[in-house]
Wavefront OBJ file of the C-alpha trace (Angstrom):
o trace
v 37.537 -216.429 62.514
v 36.982 -215.765 66.198
v 33.599 -215.047 67.653
v 33.072 -212.429 70.398
v 33.275 -214.946 73.265
v 36.501 -216.493 71.985
v 38.003 -213.061 71.385
v 37.026 -211.929 74.877
v 38.576 -215.042 76.431
v 41.751 -214.543 74.407
v 42.011 -210.906 75.545
v 41.539 -211.891 79.191
v 44.359 -214.452 78.949
v 46.575 -211.855 77.289
v 45.844 -209.250 79.963
v 46.522 -211.786 82.739
v 49.857 -212.805 81.237
v 50.931 -209.176 80.769
v 49.843 -208.262 84.301
v 51.889 -211.148 85.688
v 54.906 -210.067 83.685
v 54.612 -206.494 84.988
v 54.332 -207.648 88.598
v 57.405 -209.866 88.320
v 59.584 -207.039 87.011
v 61.209 -204.723 89.482
v 60.569 -201.046 88.807
v 63.473 -199.214 87.277
v 64.126 -195.808 88.760
v 66.944 -193.395 87.926
v 68.355 -193.897 91.431
v 68.771 -197.633 90.840
v 70.585 -197.341 87.510
v 74.175 -198.494 87.749
v 76.828 -198.764 85.093
v 79.195 -201.701 85.129
v 82.953 -201.295 84.752
v 83.041 -197.509 84.937
v 86.424 -197.624 86.622
v 87.861 -195.061 88.970
v 87.012 -191.417 88.464
v 89.704 -189.257 86.936
v 91.127 -186.241 88.684
v 91.494 -182.972 86.818
v 94.843 -182.458 85.171
v 96.917 -179.383 85.957
v 96.444 -178.109 82.386
v 92.660 -178.391 82.687
v 92.677 -176.651 86.065
v 94.676 -173.771 84.576
v 92.283 -173.409 81.635
v 89.271 -173.506 83.957
v 90.803 -170.852 86.224
v 91.531 -168.639 83.210
v 87.942 -168.998 82.036
v 86.547 -167.951 85.408
v 88.984 -165.036 85.540
v 87.730 -163.881 82.104
v 84.153 -164.096 83.342
v 84.931 -162.071 86.469
v 86.754 -159.457 84.376
v 83.709 -159.174 82.097
v 81.439 -158.772 85.133
v 83.689 -156.048 86.534
v 83.746 -154.276 83.157
v 79.947 -154.319 82.971
v 79.621 -153.067 86.548
v 82.128 -150.252 85.908
v 80.325 -149.326 82.701
v 76.990 -149.160 84.545
v 78.574 -147.127 87.373
v 80.057 -144.722 84.831
v 76.687 -144.230 83.128
v 74.919 -143.457 86.398
v 77.629 -140.931 87.346
v 77.362 -139.174 83.973
v 73.583 -138.960 84.386
v 74.018 -137.463 87.884
v 76.471 -134.841 86.664
v 74.191 -133.855 83.752
v 71.410 -132.809 86.171
l 1 2 3 4 5 6 7 8 9 10 11 12 13 14 15 16 17 18 19 20 21 22 23 24 25 26 27 28 29 30 31 32 33 34 35 36 37 38 39 40 41 42 43 44 45 46 47 48 49 50 51 52 53 54 55 56 57 58 59 60 61 62 63 64 65 66 67 68 69 70 71 72 73 74 75 76 77 78 79 80 81
């Protein structure tokens, strides 16, 4: 069994050793993270580029449809007055 003085001394030694370990480590920040052997980056294939372009065209068509629908509703409200 440890008495209070021995326990206090043990805790001080533990704190000192942990503090030294923390000071010796370099801080790790997201900016300093690097992955080894990631290789060269791939370029987009022609098939992927075509699919991506089709997706954006669908989105623009949906936006145009919504805008036309809203324009049509405001015109019908104007003509009803």
